[in-house]
N, C-alpha and C positions, 0 to 999 in steps of 0.2 A: 504494499501501500505506499502510495506517495502521498506526503502531507504538505502543504503549501505553507501552512502554519500550525505551529505547535500549540496544541491547546491543552489543559489540564485534563479536562475530560477524554482527550486521546491515550491518557497514562493510567485512569483510573481502571484497575484489576487487569492490567496488564504486565506489570513489574512484579518480580520477585527480590523481597528485601534479603539480601546476602549477607549484610553486616554494615558497620561502621568503620570509619578510620578516623581516629584523632591524632590530632598535633600538640605538641607540646614542647613551647620553647622557653624553660624556665631562665630565671636570673642567673647569672653568674654564682658561685659559691661565695667568693669573695664580695660579691656586691652587696649584700647585706652588713657586713662587716665594715665596708667602709663607708656606708650612709650611717651606722652607729657612730664611727668615727666622726664624720661631718658634724654630727650634733655634739659629740664632745668639745669639739674643737669650735663650737657657735655658729657653725656654717648652716643654714637651712636649706634642704633640698628640695627641690620643687619638682615634679615630673609633668611637661608640656608634650603631649600626643595627637596626633591624628587619628587615632585608635578609638576604638567603642567604649564608651563610658567604664562599663561593666569591665572590659579586660584589663582598663588603667587602673583603675580602683583596685582591683585584684592584683595585679603587680605591686602596686606600690603597696598596699598594705602587706605582701609577701617580704617588700624590703625595707619595712619600716618609715616608709615616707606619709603613710596616713594611717589611721585606724581601721580595724575591719568595719565593711559597710557604709563607710563614710563616701559620701556621693563627690563625683568631679563636675566641674562647672566645665560647661561645654561650648562649643566657637558661639552658637545663635544667642546664649545669655552673654555672653561678652560685647556683641555685637550692639545688643540692646542697653548697653551700660556707657554712661559718660565716664571722664577720666577719675572724677570723685568717688564715683562708684566701684569702677576698677580697681583703685589704689584700694579701698577697704576690703574688697574680696581677694587682693593679694597678698594682704595682711593675714586673714585668715584661711585661707586655701592652700593648699600643696597639691593637689591634682587637677590638672586641664586636657580634656579631651574634645576630640571631633574639630582639632584646631587648625586655622589657614595661617599660612604665611603673617597677612596683618595682625591676626591675633597674638602670635607669638612676639612680633615687633611691639604690640601694645604691651604686652606683659611684663617685657624686659624694661620699656621705658617707665612703669610703673613703678617696679623694683627700683630703678633709680632715685626717681623723686622720693621715694620713702628713704632714702638715703644708704639703700644696701649699694655694696659695692657686687653687680650682679657678673656671674659667669655664665655662659650659656654653651651647651655641648648640642652639636648637631652634623649631620653629613650629607643632608640632600641641599637641592637649589631651593628649595622653601624656607631652609635656615637661614639661607646667607641674610636675609635683612635683619635678622634678630641677630645672629652674629656680627654682624658689623656695628651694631647699636651697641650689643655689651661692654661693660669696661673690660673684659676678657672675654673671647670668643674661642671657643675649643673645637677644632673639626675632627672627626673622625681619619686617623690616617689611613688606615685598610678600608673601610667602606666607603669612606667621603669622595664626594665629587669634587672635581676642580674648583668648582666656583665656590662651595663650601671653604676648602682650603685657603682661596684666596680674600675668602671674607674675614676670616679666622685671624687672631692673633697668636696661637698656638696650634700645634697639629698633633693630639695623641697618637703614637705610634702604633701603641697595640688594641686601641679602641675598649681598652678597661677602666672603667669608672676609678676602681682601686688607685691607678697610675697618678688621678687627678690628686687624691688625696695624699699620696705620699709626695707628689708634687709641692702639695701646700704645707707639708709637714718641713721638706727640705729647703723652702723658701723661706719659713719663720726662722729657721736654723742659720741661714746664710743672712737675715735681716739681722740677727741678734748680732753675729760677727762682726758686721759691718757696724753696729751701734757700740758694741767695744772697744774697738781698734779706735773708732773716732773717739769715744772717750777716754781713752788710754792718750793717744796721741795729744788731744786739745789739752788734758789735764796735765800731761808732763812739761807742754810748753807754757802754759798759764804759770807752773811752779817754778819754770826756768825765769822767764820774763820778771816775775813776781820777786823772785829772789835778787835779779840784777837791780829793779826800779829799789827796792827796800834797803839794798846794800848802799848803793850810791847814792840814794835819795838823803839816807841817815848818816851814814859814814864817809863817805866821797870816795869810796873805792870800790871795784868790781871784784867778788869772791871769782870768778871765771875768766880765762883767757880765751881770744875768739875759737882758738882751735880747740879746745876743750869743750865749747859749745859747739861745733862742730863733730867733734867724736860723741858726744851725747845725741845730739839729734840724728846723725846719719849711720851710727855704729851699734849703739847701744840702742837705741827707739825701734830701729829696724830689726835687730835680732828679736826683740819681745813683741813688737807686733806683728809679726808674719806670724807664728805660733798662735797668736791670740785670732789671727783670721783663720787658722786652722782646727779651733775649738771644736770639739764634737758634739751634738746635739744631747741636750740632757735626759730625752727620753717624753717630757712631760709636754713637748711643743702643741700637741693636738688637747691638750686638757686647759690649755690656755684661750681665753677668751678673743676674739679678733682685736686687733689693734685699730683704732679709729685712723682711719683712711688719711686725715689731715695731719697727723703726726709723723714728722717724720723721723730723721736719724738724732735731731736735735728737739729737745723739750725744754721747759722751764726747770723741772726737777734735773735734768743731768746737768744743766750750765749750774744749778746750784751746786750741786756735787763737786763738780768740776772747779769751781771758784773756791770752794770751803776747802777741799783736799790741798790743792796747788796753793792757796794761801799758807794753809798751816805748814805745808813744807817748807815755804819759804821761808815762815819766821823762824824756825828751827834751824835751818842751814845759816840763814845769817847772824843768828846768836851765836851760834859754835863757832863761825869762820871770824867772829869778833870777839868771843868772849871765852873761847875753851882754852883753859891752863895747858900751856906747852912748858915742862920744865925740861932743864939741860939744854936750850935753844941757844947757839953762840952769838946770834946777831938777828938783826931785824929782818934782813934781807931773807934769810935761811927760816927764820919764822913764818914770814909772809909766803914762802912757795909752800910751806910745809901745812899753813891754813889753807890755801888753794886745795891742795892736794886732798884733804879732808873734804872742805865743801864738793868738789869734784867727784871725788869716789863716793862721797855720801850721796849724792844724786843717782848715780850709776847704781847703787844700790838700791837705794828707794826704788827706782825703776823695776828690778829685778822683781823685789819683796811685793809691790803692788800691784803687779802683773797680775798674779792670784787672785786678789779682789776684783780686779777689771771686768775677770770673766764672767761676773753676775752683778747687776744693781741691789740684786735681793736676796740671792744665795750664798752661803759661807762657803769657805773653801771646802771643808771636811764634807758638806752636804752636795757639793758638786763631783766630788773625788779629785782625791789630792793630785792622785798617780794619773787622771784620766788622760790630760793632755801633756803626753810623753813629748811631743815636739818642744813644748816649754822647757821643760827639763833640759833638754839637749842643746837650746839657744842661751839659756841660764850657763851651762858647762863652757860653751864656747864664749859666751861674754866675760867669765870669771876668768877664763885663761888669757885673754886678751887683755884684762884690765890690771893683773897681775903683771903683764909685760909691760905695761905701761910704767907701773908704779915701782918695779924693783929692777930693769934694766936700764942702765945710765943714758944710752942713748935715746931711749926713748922719754927720760928725766929730762934730757937738755931740749927736746922737740916740743914738750907739752908743759916744760916750765912748772915741774913737781919734783917733787922730794921722793924717796922710800919711806915709808909710813913705820914707824916703830909700833910695835904689834899691841903697848898701851893705847895707842891712838884710837887702834880700830872700832874701840868702843864707840868714840865720836862718829866714825863713820857710820854704823850701823843705827845709832840712835832714832835719826828721822825716821827712817824705815820700821823701826818697831815700833815707835810711837803712833805712826798714821795708820799703820796696818791693823795695827791692837785697836785703836778707835774705830777705823771700819768696821773690823769685826764684829765688835760690843755693838756698834748701830744696826747690822743686819741682824742681831740676835734679839734686839730691843726692839727695834721699829722696821723691819724687812721692807716696808713698802713705802717708808718715808722719800723716795726720790723713784719712785717706781711711775713707768710712762702714765699707767691708767690713771693716778693720782691727779693728773695736773691735764687743765684745759690745754690743747694744741695752741702752739706758735703759727699765726695765721701770716709767715712769711711771705707766703705768694700773693696776699693780701694786699700787703705793703709793696711789694716790687713789681706786681702786676696781676691782673686779673687772668683767672684760670676757673675750667669747671674742676671742682675739688670732687665730683662724683666719680 
């Protein structure tokens, strides 16, 4: 029999049911744990899909994105919403189904207007507008189209959501490293400048020669700053809330910590340079060079000791793990050897205008480091969050020097 048009009546009573075939594409095993890690890190996960609402909510519930039985917001509902209504929906809803490209774009824009740093993942051409609008567009590297990859800021090589979480964790580790190195370098430079200023202003002479300042900044500072930039993660980066996107490397609490630490070091070094007793010194020229040696070596030793406290603004050395950053110990060993050569090799003495230090004078050398490091350790014990970034409003540097989109 030839049929021009297939009608339902043609099939009645003429078919035999042999069975049903079902297809299941479950989420990856690591996806649920990755979503939970995002929640722990203060990152909100939302699902935006063109699939059936029931399919979307079932998968979202399995991943922990929404509760079982929760309804999804569908594209037709979004079309009927104005911007304020959509904003209210985005604050309460995590699953969006039957979504078209324009809907995705509006959702991303709503999250950005609400102050979120919106990251968008996608693989198709229809995802390109939202990927372009997001603060961070992430395209799928395996299944993603060229259009999606071009619109995105990043390409996910393995198409695995867990890789995004790992990238967030590593990003926080890198940012903390940059902040620690910045703090250390600014603090030591502040201490050196304050030492020179106080000594010249109060006593009319400098405790450091130019070549000694170069040695402190170019050799000692670099030997300590490099391993600080290699500091391993503490392991709890994903348990910390996201930082305010307006807060950069510098913030008021960090500047206060730099100022207090550098000034206190400068006061100690200046006092020791001018008032430390030096018995059995034959003449004033020898005494001056010996005092310069104490001040010079004292600042170097201070940088070595304080590097361990610069690893965190909140956690003490023991909490971080004394031997976790082995490269810091290695650099200190190299720095100690070089400093001993300067202090006790005659040729280096002449070049750097210093004298060999008697053993008894090493107490004055280590005094600034011991005092300041002890006070910093006590501060972390008593008030660990005093200088933490989360306790201070962001510096609006970009609003001072030029307008920019802070979102």
